C-alpha positions as CSV (number, residue, x, y, z in Angstrom):
1,M,-68.8,-34.4,54.0
2,E,-66.1,-32.7,51.9
3,A,-62.5,-33.6,51.0
4,P,-60.9,-30.8,53.1
5,Q,-62.9,-31.9,56.1
6,I,-61.6,-35.4,55.9
7,R,-58.0,-34.3,55.3
8,D,-58.3,-32.0,58.3
9,L,-59.5,-34.9,60.3
10,V,-56.5,-37.0,59.4
11,Q,-54.2,-34.1,60.5
12,R,-56.0,-33.4,63.8
13,L,-56.1,-37.0,64.9
14,G,-52.6,-37.7,63.7
15,A,-51.3,-34.8,65.8
16,A,-53.3,-36.1,68.8
17,F,-52.3,-39.8,68.7
18,G,-49.3,-40.1,66.5
19,P,-48.7,-43.1,64.1
20,M,-51.0,-46.0,64.7
21,R,-49.1,-48.8,62.8
22,W,-52.3,-50.8,62.7
23,W,-53.2,-53.8,62.2
24,P,-51.2,-55.7,64.9
25,A,-50.4,-59.0,63.2
26,E,-47.4,-61.1,62.3
27,S,-48.7,-62.1,58.8
28,P,-51.5,-61.4,56.3
29,L,-53.1,-64.7,57.4
30,E,-53.4,-63.4,61.0
31,V,-55.1,-60.3,59.6
32,V,-57.6,-62.5,57.8
33,I,-58.3,-64.5,61.0
34,G,-58.5,-61.4,63.1
35,A,-61.0,-59.8,60.7
36,V,-63.5,-62.5,61.5
37,L,-62.8,-62.6,65.2
38,T,-63.2,-58.9,65.6
39,Q,-66.8,-59.0,64.5
40,N,-69.0,-57.7,67.3
41,T,-66.3,-57.7,70.0
42,R,-63.4,-55.6,71.4
43,W,-59.9,-56.1,70.1
44,E,-58.7,-57.2,73.6
45,N,-60.9,-60.3,73.1
46,V,-59.5,-61.0,69.7
47,E,-56.0,-60.9,71.2
48,R,-56.9,-63.5,73.7
49,A,-58.4,-65.7,71.0
50,M,-55.3,-65.3,68.8
51,G,-53.1,-66.1,71.8
52,N,-55.0,-69.4,72.2
53,L,-54.4,-70.2,68.5
54,R,-50.8,-69.3,68.8
55,R,-50.2,-71.5,71.9
56,A,-52.0,-74.4,70.1
57,D,-49.6,-73.9,67.1
58,C,-52.7,-73.3,64.9
59,L,-51.8,-70.2,63.0
60,A,-51.0,-71.9,59.7
61,L,-53.7,-72.4,57.1
62,E,-53.3,-76.2,57.0
63,S,-53.4,-76.5,60.8
64,L,-56.6,-74.4,61.1
65,L,-58.4,-76.4,58.4
66,A,-57.4,-79.6,60.0
67,L,-59.0,-78.6,63.3
68,P,-62.6,-79.9,63.9
69,E,-64.9,-77.0,64.0
70,A,-65.8,-77.6,67.6
71,D,-62.2,-77.4,68.6
72,L,-61.6,-74.3,66.6
73,G,-64.6,-72.8,68.4
74,Q,-63.2,-73.5,71.8
75,L,-59.9,-71.9,70.9
76,I,-61.5,-68.7,69.7
77,R,-64.1,-68.7,72.5
78,P,-62.8,-65.4,74.0
79,S,-63.8,-63.5,70.9
80,G,-67.5,-64.2,71.6
81,Y,-70.1,-65.9,69.3
82,Y,-67.5,-68.5,68.9
83,N,-69.6,-71.2,67.2
84,I,-70.8,-68.7,64.6
85,K,-67.3,-67.4,64.1
86,A,-65.8,-70.8,63.8
87,R,-68.1,-71.6,60.9
88,R,-67.4,-68.3,59.3
89,L,-63.6,-68.6,59.8
90,R,-63.6,-72.1,58.3
91,S,-65.6,-70.9,55.3
92,L,-63.1,-68.1,54.8
93,L,-60.1,-70.3,55.2
94,R,-61.4,-72.8,52.7
95,F,-61.9,-70.0,50.3
96,V,-58.2,-68.9,50.8
97,A,-57.0,-72.5,50.4
98,E,-59.1,-73.2,47.3
99,H,-57.7,-70.2,45.6
100,G,-54.0,-71.0,46.2
101,G,-53.4,-69.3,49.5
102,I,-52.7,-65.7,50.6
103,D,-49.9,-65.2,48.1
104,A,-52.1,-66.2,45.2
105,L,-54.9,-64.0,46.3
106,A,-52.5,-61.1,46.5
107,D,-52.3,-61.2,42.7
108,W,-56.0,-60.5,42.2
109,E,-57.4,-57.1,41.3
110,T,-59.1,-55.4,44.1
111,E,-62.7,-55.4,42.9
112,P,-62.8,-59.1,41.9
113,L,-61.2,-60.0,45.2
114,R,-63.7,-57.9,47.1
115,E,-66.6,-59.5,45.3
116,A,-65.2,-63.0,46.0
117,L,-64.7,-62.2,49.7
118,L,-68.3,-60.9,50.0
119,A,-69.6,-64.2,48.5
120,V,-68.0,-66.2,51.4
121,H,-70.4,-67.1,54.2
122,G,-70.3,-64.6,57.1
123,I,-68.1,-62.0,55.3
124,G,-69.8,-58.6,55.0
125,P,-68.4,-55.3,53.6
126,E,-66.6,-54.3,56.8
127,T,-64.8,-57.6,57.2
128,A,-64.0,-57.8,53.5
129,D,-62.5,-54.3,53.6
130,D,-60.5,-55.1,56.7
131,I,-58.9,-57.9,54.8
132,L,-58.4,-55.9,51.7
133,L,-56.8,-53.0,53.5
134,Y,-54.8,-54.7,56.2
135,A,-53.9,-58.0,54.7
136,F,-53.4,-57.0,51.0
137,G,-52.7,-53.3,51.3
138,R,-55.5,-52.2,49.0
139,P,-56.8,-48.6,49.0
140,V,-60.2,-49.2,50.6
141,F,-61.7,-47.5,53.6
142,V,-63.3,-49.5,56.4
143,V,-66.6,-48.1,57.7
144,D,-67.2,-49.4,61.2
145,A,-69.3,-48.4,64.2
146,Y,-66.6,-45.9,65.3
147,T,-66.7,-44.2,61.9
148,R,-70.5,-43.9,61.9
149,R,-70.6,-42.5,65.4
150,L,-67.9,-39.9,64.7
151,F,-69.3,-38.8,61.3
152,G,-72.7,-38.6,62.9
153,R,-71.5,-36.4,65.7
154,L,-69.6,-34.2,63.3
155,Q,-72.8,-34.0,61.3
156,W,-71.0,-35.2,58.2
157,A,-73.3,-38.1,57.5
158,D,-76.5,-39.6,58.6
159,A,-76.0,-42.6,61.0
160,K,-78.1,-44.7,58.6
161,A,-76.1,-43.8,55.5
162,G,-75.2,-46.7,53.3
163,Y,-71.9,-48.4,53.8
164,E,-70.8,-48.0,50.2
165,S,-71.7,-44.3,50.2
166,L,-69.6,-43.5,53.2
167,R,-66.7,-45.7,51.9
168,G,-66.8,-43.9,48.6
169,Q,-66.8,-40.4,50.0
170,V,-63.7,-41.1,52.1
171,E,-61.9,-42.9,49.3
172,N,-62.7,-40.1,46.8
173,A,-61.4,-37.5,49.3
174,L,-58.1,-39.2,50.1
175,G,-57.4,-40.9,46.8
176,A,-56.0,-44.4,46.2
177,D,-53.5,-44.3,49.0
178,A,-53.7,-47.4,51.2
179,A,-51.4,-46.0,53.8
180,V,-53.5,-42.9,54.4
181,L,-56.7,-44.9,54.4
182,N,-55.2,-47.4,56.8
183,E,-54.0,-44.6,59.1
184,L,-57.3,-42.8,59.1
185,H,-59.3,-45.9,60.1
186,A,-56.8,-46.7,62.8
187,L,-57.0,-43.1,64.1
188,I,-60.8,-43.1,64.2
189,V,-60.8,-46.4,66.1
190,E,-58.3,-44.9,68.7
191,H,-60.4,-41.7,68.9
192,G,-63.5,-43.8,69.4
193,K,-62.0,-45.8,72.2
194,R,-60.6,-42.7,74.0
195,Y,-63.1,-40.0,73.5
196,C,-66.0,-40.6,71.1
197,R,-67.6,-43.4,73.1
198,P,-71.3,-44.1,73.3
199,R,-71.2,-41.6,76.2
200,P,-68.6,-39.2,74.8
201,R,-65.7,-37.7,76.7
202,C,-65.9,-34.2,75.1
203,E,-63.5,-32.6,77.5
204,D,-60.0,-32.5,76.0
205,C,-61.2,-34.1,72.8
206,P,-58.9,-33.2,69.9
207,L,-61.9,-32.6,67.7
208,A,-63.9,-30.5,70.1
209,V,-63.4,-27.3,68.1
210,V,-65.0,-28.8,64.9
211,C,-67.6,-31.1,66.6
212,T,-71.2,-30.1,67.4
213,E,-71.5,-32.7,70.1
214,P,-70.1,-30.6,73.0
215,L,-72.5,-27.8,72.1
216,R,-75.5,-30.2,71.9
217,R,-74.6,-31.7,75.3
218,A,-74.4,-28.2,76.8
219,G,-77.9,-27.5,75.5
220,G,-76.9,-25.1,72.9
């Protein structure tokens, strides 16, 4: 994949969908929570789980840490895999608390913060980069299933390409601009939900003219 291709992708998707203003959260801590809850589930389920936490008045760091793990699991049950996510979320929240809270972590350099997040139980590259980009405004790109599917269909990258390789290619193409990287990821997610599904809706797709998928499906 080349830099002009990625910049063209931003323009085409931006023209199709408009500004995304993603991630929908009222605070950086809510982004941190949502980054764990969104693992292996749809955003609608995350919203239901966040709604439970909000109604229980448990969207403060101290309140969440005071909850027994089983109770936390029940509140986030709509997000799926709730027992696993409760353990992961508690581990992440303890990390945040032990390092002085969100505001203190905001003073860290990006790479040390990323390494520290990756050392937390249950936090992989995608979750760590969600947190870095959306909670702390760092210029990193999030590679998710939507990204892999789209890049594969555009024949820009092998579906099995390494996470860091894909992330680096996009970041090198767009530079250290968190706002642009934020918007591109959000646009790809929107495109994946509307058109580039597991069974793609190639008709009226804003990328049809640059994508090989319609031709392949037509037998060409």
